[in-house]
C-alpha positions in Angstrom: 65.7 123.9 0.4 69.2 123.8 -0.8 69.9 127.4 0.3 68.6 126.3 3.9 70.7 123.1 3.7 73.9 125.5 2.9 73.1 128.0 5.6 72.9 125.2 7.9 76.0 123.4 6.8 77.7 127.4 6.9 76.8 127.8 10.8 77.9 124.1 11.4 81.5 125.1 10.2 81.9 128.1 11.3 80.9 126.6 14.9 83.7 123.7 14.2 86.3 126.6 13.5 85.5 128.6 16.2 85.6 125.8 18.7 88.9 124.4 17.4 90.6 128.0 17.2 89.4 128.5 20.7 91.1 125.0 21.9 94.0 126.0 19.9 94.4 129.3 21.6 94.2 127.5 25.3 96.9 125.4 24.3 99.3 128.5 22.9 98.7 130.0 26.4 101.7 129.6 28.7 100.9 128.1 32.0 101.6 130.2 34.9 105.0 128.9 36.2 105.4 128.5 40.1 108.6 130.9 41.0 109.1 128.6 44.2 109.6 125.4 42.3 113.1 125.7 42.5 113.3 126.9 46.4 115.3 125.3 48.6 113.5 123.8 51.8 115.7 126.8 53.9 114.3 129.6 51.3 110.6 128.3 51.4 111.0 128.7 55.1 112.6 132.0 55.4 109.7 133.1 53.0 107.0 131.6 55.0 108.4 133.4 58.2 108.8 136.9 56.1 105.0 136.5 55.0 103.7 135.6 59.0 105.6 139.0 59.9 104.2 140.8 57.4 100.5 139.4 58.1 100.4 137.7 54.8 99.0 134.3 56.3 97.3 133.1 53.1 101.1 133.3 51.6 102.9 132.2 54.7 100.7 128.6 54.7 100.7 128.0 51.2 104.9 128.5 51.4 104.7 126.3 54.8 102.7 123.6 52.9 105.0 123.4 49.6 107.9 122.7 52.2 106.3 120.0 53.7 105.1 117.9 50.8 108.2 118.6 48.7 110.8 118.0 51.8 108.7 115.8 54.2 112.0 114.8 56.0 114.1 116.8 58.0 113.9 119.3 60.6 112.5 122.2 58.4 109.7 119.7 57.7 108.9 119.2 61.2 109.4 123.3 61.8 106.6 123.7 59.2 104.0 121.4 60.9 104.8 123.3 63.7 104.5 126.7 62.6 101.1 126.0 60.5 98.8 125.6 63.1 100.2 128.8 64.9 99.8 130.7 61.6 95.9 129.3 61.5 95.8 130.6 65.0 97.1 134.2 64.0 94.3 134.1 60.9 92.0 133.5 63.2 90.9 129.7 61.8 90.3 128.0 65.2 89.3 124.7 63.0 92.3 124.5 61.0 94.6 125.5 63.9 93.2 122.7 66.4 93.1 120.0 63.5 96.9 121.1 62.6 97.5 120.9 66.4 96.1 117.2 66.6 98.1 116.1 63.6 101.1 117.4 64.9 100.6 115.5 68.1 100.0 112.4 66.4 103.3 112.6 64.1 105.8 113.7 66.8 104.2 112.1 70.3 107.7 112.6 72.0 108.9 115.9 70.2 111.0 118.2 72.3 108.5 121.4 71.6 105.3 119.3 72.6 104.8 121.1 75.4 105.0 124.4 72.9 102.0 122.8 71.1 99.8 121.8 74.1 100.0 125.4 75.1 99.0 126.5 71.5 96.1 124.5 71.9 95.2 126.3 74.6 95.6 129.5 73.6 93.7 128.8 70.5 90.5 127.9 72.6 91.5 130.6 74.9 91.2 133.3 72.5 88.0 131.8 71.3 86.4 132.2 74.7 87.8 135.5 74.9 85.8 136.2 71.5 82.5 134.5 73.4 82.5 136.4 76.6 83.0 139.9 74.7 80.0 138.8 72.3 78.2 138.6 75.5 78.1 142.6 76.0 75.5 142.6 72.7 74.0 138.9 74.1 72.2 136.9 76.5 74.8 134.4 78.2 72.2 132.0 78.5 72.0 131.6 74.8 75.5 130.1 74.7 77.2 127.6 76.4 81.4 128.7 77.2 82.4 125.3 75.5 85.8 126.9 74.2 86.2 128.1 78.2 86.2 124.4 79.3 88.3 123.3 76.0 90.6 125.6 77.0 91.0 125.2 80.5 91.4 121.3 79.9 94.1 122.0 77.4 96.1 124.2 80.0 95.8 121.5 82.5 97.3 119.0 80.3 100.2 121.1 79.6 100.3 121.5 83.4 100.2 117.7 84.4 102.4 116.5 81.5 105.1 119.3 81.6 105.0 120.8 85.2 108.4 122.1 84.5 107.7 123.9 81.2 108.3 127.4 80.5 104.8 127.6 79.2 103.2 126.1 82.3 103.1 129.4 84.7 101.3 131.2 82.1 98.8 128.4 81.7 98.2 128.0 85.5 97.5 132.0 85.4 95.0 131.5 82.3 93.3 128.3 84.4 92.4 130.7 87.0 91.2 133.3 84.7 89.3 130.6 83.1 88.0 129.2 86.5 86.3 132.7 87.4 84.8 133.1 84.1 82.9 129.5 84.1 81.6 130.7 87.5 80.6 133.5 86.4 78.7 131.8 83.4 76.9 129.7 85.7 76.0 132.8 88.3 74.4 134.5 85.0 72.3 131.7 84.3 71.2 131.6 88.4 70.4 135.3 88.2 68.4 134.7 84.8 66.4 132.0 86.4 66.0 134.2 89.5 64.8 137.3 87.7 61.9 135.2 86.3 60.7 133.0 89.2 62.3 129.8 88.5 63.6 129.8 91.9 64.3 125.8 92.1 66.6 126.1 88.8 68.3 129.3 90.4 69.4 127.7 93.5 70.4 124.1 91.2 72.6 126.8 89.1 74.2 128.5 92.1 74.9 125.1 94.0 76.8 124.0 90.7 79.0 127.2 90.4 79.9 126.8 94.5 80.9 123.0 93.8 82.5 122.9 90.7 84.2 126.3 91.4 84.7 126.9 95.3 87.5 129.5 95.1 86.0 131.4 92.2 85.5 135.2 93.3 82.1 134.7 91.6 81.1 132.1 94.5 80.2 135.1 96.9 77.3 136.1 94.8 76.2 132.7 93.7 75.7 132.1 97.8 73.5 135.0 97.6 71.3 134.0 95.1 71.0 130.6 96.5 69.9 131.8 99.7 67.5 134.0 98.6 66.3 131.2 96.0 65.5 129.3 99.3 63.8 132.2 100.9 61.7 132.6 97.8 60.6 129.0 97.9 60.1 128.9 102.0 63.1 126.7 102.4 63.7 128.0 105.4 66.2 125.6 107.0 68.3 125.5 103.9 68.0 129.3 103.4 69.3 129.5 106.9 72.2 127.0 106.3 73.1 129.0 103.2 72.9 132.3 105.3 75.2 130.8 107.7 77.8 129.8 105.0 77.4 133.2 103.6 78.1 135.2 106.6 81.3 133.1 107.3 82.9 133.3 104.4 81.9 136.9 103.6 81.1 138.7 106.6 81.3 142.4 104.7 79.7 141.5 101.5 78.4 144.6 99.8 75.2 142.1 98.8 74.2 142.1 102.8 73.9 146.0 102.8 71.4 145.7 100.1 69.4 142.4 101.5 66.9 144.0 103.3 64.9 145.5 100.6 64.1 142.3 98.4 62.2 144.2 96.1 65.5 146.0 94.7 68.4 143.8 95.9 68.8 142.0 92.8 68.9 145.1 90.6 72.7 145.9 91.4 73.1 143.2 88.6 
């Protein structure tokens, strides 16, 4: 009995010694120092720009955040707040980029470079919608909603309305034209999807939506053609003839007219 007690005591003592030694060893280890602790605002900003140029986005973000936290007032802090969303944008982090953009707008509603921030907001969404349409090569377009395209369009429109003379506005207007057609193409694709499956009313409604929302988009030629054929399939003769008159007037030499005589095959050009 005594031997068991001595053994138990010895085990407890050993555990205590190991624990104490471990805690002591932790205390003896030197803490990892932050080499940037003594850096000036200019040095932090310079390093962040170097990181950005080298594609070291994580390091750039850290240096910009340190700059903003340590030197919250002054030109460098504002520049850091303006650069952070751009770095997130380059990193492909849309959510963080947009959050940083909205934060900057709230903090500096009258900043001299606010037009750039509006433009950047459009670019972030534009880049996301580009990725969306690239992904459609491997995915049915009807499975996704081009929300980013509409948000990009709205962002560029806000820039054009508020800063019509900004140097970024001409490019924003060009991107808006591109976005209009891509959104019209999305509606057109959905309309054709419905048509192929015999949902002619849904096809007609989606074609009308594209025609109404994006009347100047190149995709409207085909949308009118889908509308005409959808009405024809439903036996709505008067509406079909109206759609045909509009189609022939606006697109007298349309390639779709050449294949329309064979109704069993005309849609296969899609």
